[in-house]
C-alpha positions, -999 to 999 in steps of 0.1 A, spaced: -62 -95 -388 -77 -118 -418 -93 -107 -448 -126 -115 -444 -126 -97 -408 -110 -63 -424 -141 -69 -449 -163 -75 -424 -153 -38 -410 -154 -23 -440 -189 -32 -447 -197 -20 -414 -183 11 -418 -205 14 -451 -242 10 -439 -235 29 -412 -222 58 -438 -256 52 -456 -280 55 -424 -265 89 -419 -268 100 -452 -309 83 -453 -310 105 -419 -298 139 -432 -313 138 -470 -303 159 -502 -269 173 -478 -249 165 -509 -268 192 -525 -270 219 -499 -238 239 -508 -238 238 -551 -259 261 -552 -236 285 -535 -206 271 -552 -217 272 -586 -205 295 -617 -230 315 -638 -218 285 -662 -227 258 -645 -258 274 -638 -272 279 -675 -263 242 -678 -293 218 -687 -282 198 -662 -284 224 -638 -318 234 -644 -335 204 -640 -322 197 -611 -335 239 -597 -369 223 -611 -368 191 -589 -360 207 -560 -386 230 -570 -412 206 -578 -405 186 -547 -410 218 -522 -446 218 -540 -448 188 -536 -447 193 -496 -461 232 -496 -491 207 -509 -493 184 -485 -485 200 -451 -513 226 -464 -534 202 -449 -519 198 -416 -519 232 -413 -556 234 -418 -558 200 -400 -543 213 -363 -563 248 -368 -592 227 -366 -582 202 -343 -563 232 -318 -597 255 -316 -613 218 -304 -589 214 -280 -595 251 -268 -633 244 -266 -634 208 -245 -607 227 -223 -633 256 -219 -658 229 -211 -638 213 -187 -630 246 -169 -666 253 -164 -673 213 -154 -647 215 -127 -657 251 -111 -693 241 -111 -684 202 -90 -664 227 -66 -698 250 -60 -720 222 -63 -694 204 -29 -695 235 -16 -733 242 -12 -737 209 -2 -711 206 27 -719 241 36 -761 235 36 -756 203 53 -732 218 82 -759 243 91 -787 218 87 -769 196 115 -761 226 137 -803 238 137 -808 210 163 -781 224 188 -795 263 179 -833 250 189 -818 241 224 -808 276 224 -843 290 222 -839 311 196 -846 313 162 -812 306 148 -818 271 147 -848 280 120 -825 305 102 -800 273 98 -821 249 87 -836 271 55 -804 281 50 -786 252 46 -820 236 27 -821 264 5 -782 258 -2 -784 225 -9 -815 230 -33 -793 260 -53 -763 234 -53 -787 207 -72 -798 234 -91 -769 248 -102 -753 215 -111 -780 204 -132 -784 238 -151 -745 236 -157 -748 201 -175 
């Protein structure tokens, strides 16, 4: 390989290392706290690093507490809307059933009237009651 190709491959490797380092922030300090002796912990530089880490953590807590409050607020709103949707779906099903059964009873009433029984009048009245009940139910629940 020529010298420029070697340099190009080396620069690609360092770019990949930099991207993995930025994806895992502060990994270099992960084991530092565990490996420090009492003498090293008493140095001012270690205190500054620890104070910097504490300040950064406190800032994160402040920023994320707003997210927590907003999450709970939105979660409650979602639960209310889901319950309204569930009630709406149930009312639509009841409305459709009332209209269907009522229309079927009204449609069958002439057949029963030809039989010279009172079932024809009863089916017609029950069909009207079901249709009106379904319409009223839909109007009340909306």
